[in-house]
C-alpha positions in Angstrom: 0.1 0.0 0.0 1.3 3.6 -0.6 1.0 6.4 1.8 2.0 10.1 2.1 5.0 9.6 3.8 6.0 13.4 4.0 4.2 16.8 3.7 6.0 20.0 3.1 5.2 23.7 2.5 7.1 26.7 1.6 5.1 29.8 2.8 7.6 32.3 0.8 9.1 30.9 -2.7 12.5 29.9 -2.4 12.7 30.1 1.7 13.4 27.3 3.8 10.9 24.2 4.0 8.2 23.7 6.8 7.5 19.8 7.5 4.0 19.3 8.3 1.9 16.5 10.1 -1.3 17.9 8.3 -2.5 20.5 5.8 -5.6 22.1 4.5 -5.8 21.6 0.8 -7.6 24.8 -1.2 -8.0 25.6 -4.8 -4.3 26.8 -4.9 -2.7 23.6 -3.2 -1.7 23.5 0.5 -3.0 26.6 2.4 -0.2 29.0 3.3 2.1 27.4 0.6 3.9 30.0 -1.7 1.4 32.7 -1.0 4.4 35.1 -0.7 7.2 36.1 -3.1 10.7 38.1 -3.0 11.0 40.2 -5.6 13.7 42.7 -7.0 12.8 46.4 -5.6 13.5 48.0 -9.0 12.4 45.7 -11.2 9.8 43.8 -9.6 11.4 40.1 -11.1 10.9 37.3 -8.8 14.2 36.2 -6.5 14.5 32.6 -6.2 17.7 30.3 -5.0 18.7 30.2 -8.6 20.2 33.5 -7.7 20.7 33.8 -4.2 21.3 30.6 -2.2 21.0 32.4 1.1 17.2 32.2 0.6 17.1 29.0 2.0 18.6 30.3 5.0 15.0 32.4 5.8 12.6 30.5 7.8 9.2 31.6 7.0 6.2 30.2 8.8 2.5 31.1 8.2 0.9 31.6 11.4 -2.6 32.5 10.6 -4.6 33.6 7.6 -3.3 36.9 8.0 0.2 36.7 9.4 3.5 35.5 8.5 6.8 35.4 10.6 10.2 35.6 9.0 13.2 34.4 10.9 17.1 34.0 9.6 20.5 33.7 11.1 21.9 37.4 12.4 18.2 38.9 12.1 15.5 39.5 14.8 12.6 37.7 13.6 9.6 39.9 12.5 5.8 39.3 11.8 4.3 40.5 8.8 0.7 41.0 7.7 -1.1 40.3 4.6 -1.4 43.6 3.1 -4.8 44.9 2.5 -6.0 44.6 -1.1 -6.7 48.4 -1.3 -2.8 49.1 -0.4 0.1 49.5 -2.2 0.6 47.2 -5.3 3.7 46.6 -7.3 3.9 45.3 -10.6 5.9 42.0 -10.5 6.9 39.3 -13.0 7.5 35.7 -12.7 8.5 33.9 -15.5 6.1 35.1 -18.4 3.4 36.4 -16.0 3.0 39.7 -14.8 0.8 40.9 -12.2 -0.1 43.4 -9.5 0.7 42.3 -6.2 0.3 43.6 -2.7 3.3 44.8 -0.7 4.2 44.1 2.8 6.5 47.0 3.1 7.5 46.3 6.9 9.7 43.3 5.5 11.4 45.2 2.7 14.1 46.3 4.9 14.8 43.2 6.9 14.7 41.3 3.6 17.2 44.0 1.8 19.6 43.5 4.9 19.6 39.9 5.1 20.2 39.4 1.1 22.3 42.2 0.6 20.4 43.9 -2.1 17.0 46.0 -2.4 14.0 43.5 -2.0 10.3 43.6 -1.5 7.9 40.9 -0.4 4.5 40.5 -2.2 1.4 38.4 -1.6 -1.0 37.0 -3.8 -4.5 36.0 -2.9 -6.6 33.0 -4.3 -8.8 35.7 -6.3 -5.6 37.0 -8.2 -3.8 33.7 -8.6 -2.3 32.9 -12.1 -3.7 30.6 -14.6 -1.7 27.3 -15.2 -0.8 26.5 -18.7 -3.6 25.2 -20.1 -1.8 22.5 -21.9 -2.0 20.7 -18.8 -5.1 22.4 -17.0 -8.6 23.3 -17.3 -9.3 27.1 -18.0 -10.0 28.2 -13.9 -7.5 26.3 -12.5 -4.7 28.6 -11.0 -1.3 28.8 -9.3 0.0 30.5 -6.3 3.9 32.0 -6.8 5.1 28.4 -7.6 6.8 28.2 -10.7 4.1 26.6 -12.8 1.9 24.2 -10.8 0.4 24.2 -7.2 1.7 21.1 -6.1 4.8 18.8 -6.6 4.9 15.1 -5.6 7.9 12.9 -5.5 8.7 9.3 -4.2 10.8 7.4 -1.9 11.5 4.9 -4.5 12.4 7.2 -7.3 14.9 9.0 -5.0 16.5 5.8 -4.1 17.0 4.9 -7.8 18.5 8.2 -8.4 20.7 7.7 -5.1 21.8 4.6 -6.5 23.0 5.9 -9.9 24.6 8.9 -8.4 26.6 6.9 -5.9 26.1 9.2 -3.0 23.6 10.5 -0.4 20.8 12.8 -1.7 18.4 14.6 0.6 14.4 14.6 -1.2 14.4 18.4 0.3 16.8 19.2 -2.6 13.7 18.6 -4.6 11.4 20.7 -3.0 8.5 18.6 -2.7 4.9 19.1 -1.1 4.0 15.4 -1.3 6.3 12.6 -1.0 4.8 9.1 -1.4 6.4 5.9 -0.2 5.6 2.2 -1.2 5.3 2.5 -4.9 8.3 1.2 -7.4 10.7 3.7 -8.7 9.1 6.2 -11.3 5.4 4.6 -10.9 4.3 8.3 -10.6 5.0 8.7 -14.4 1.9 7.2 -15.3 -0.5 8.3 -12.8 -3.2 10.6 -13.9 -5.3 11.0 -10.9 -4.9 10.6 -7.0 -6.7 10.6 -3.7 -5.4 11.5 -0.5 -8.1 11.4 2.4 -11.0 12.8 0.7 -9.0 15.1 -1.6 -8.5 14.2 -5.4 -5.5 15.6 -7.2 -4.9 15.3 -11.0 -1.4 14.6 -12.0 -0.4 17.2 -14.4 3.0 16.6 -16.0 6.5 15.5 -14.8 8.8 18.3 -13.5 11.6 19.7 -15.2 14.6 20.3 -13.0 16.9 23.4 -12.7 20.3 24.0 -11.1 18.6 24.4 -7.4 18.7 20.7 -7.1 22.8 20.3 -7.3 22.7 22.8 -4.1 22.7 21.1 -0.7 19.4 22.1 0.8 20.8 23.2 4.5 24.0 24.8 3.4 23.3 25.8 -0.3 26.6 24.4 -1.5 26.5 23.4 -5.1 27.5 19.8 -6.1 30.9 20.0 -8.0 29.7 17.3 -10.5 26.3 18.9 -10.9 24.4 15.8 -9.1 21.8 14.9 -9.7 21.3 16.7 -12.8 24.3 14.9 -14.6 22.4 11.6 -13.6 19.1 12.6 -14.6 20.3 13.8 -17.8 21.6 10.2 -18.5 18.1 8.6 -18.1 15.3 10.9 -17.3 15.8 13.5 -20.1 13.1 14.4 -22.6 12.8 17.8 -24.7 16.0 19.2 -23.4 14.6 18.8 -19.7 15.7 16.5 -16.8 12.7 15.2 -15.0 12.2 14.2 -11.5 8.9 14.4 -9.5 5.0 15.4 -11.0 3.2 18.2 -10.9 -0.1 18.3 -9.4 -3.3 20.1 -9.3 -5.9 19.8 -6.5 -9.4 19.0 -7.7 -11.1 19.6 -4.4 -10.4 21.2 -0.8 -10.1 19.4 2.5 -7.4 18.2 5.0 -4.6 15.6 4.4 -2.0 14.0 7.0 1.3 12.4 6.6 0.4 8.8 6.8 -2.7 8.8 4.7 -3.0 6.2 1.8 -2.6 7.3 -1.6 -5.0 5.7 -3.9 -3.9 5.7 -7.5 -7.6 6.4 -9.4 -6.4 6.5 -13.0 
């Protein structure tokens, strides 16, 4: 029997992971997941671990529907309130999407000091979320500040296979999943189309194309000198000029899921 072995969220895009025992699922994925994003103060363009490995030292914790706590080494923790919809907005860009996002100005100096460049923190509400690529989703299915999809699913068996090919340990968290499944053959998830966890159904949209972030140690940010595991993935998980690991997932309902729940493959 397959089951949900781990459950993670990232309240601010590209910051440290938050491990959960249970989570509420809404139309955008896990409640509190990637509803906030750090952007360049001058251009509004999103900032991630790809450019700033030290972002993984920022611990963001979703406290409630209207509050976020930020902490980092050498910084006094601060709490940030979800900005008013009628307050200051900033034109921001994430990949090909542009939108006007409310600004949490009280975090500007804190983030800029820690990251060493002028930054701003913006928020996204469900009502203003981005349309998922309709090649893989229905019109009206939306995503928050994740790269392209609300959720990422990985499996313990697939990681074990990759580790054997690389020849050294790899942490699951370098892939930054939300849902981790145990009890399936390696890469069984490639063939899944629809899942049920608890009372919530999910559509499995497409494989996840991986970037340089997976070569970084998820704690230290140090990059692997051999560009692993990208190098290994290129040898056997390479398609359309992309290295693939994990599956992008879209929630089809709302409810509460918990680590340890069975994962039922419906299709």
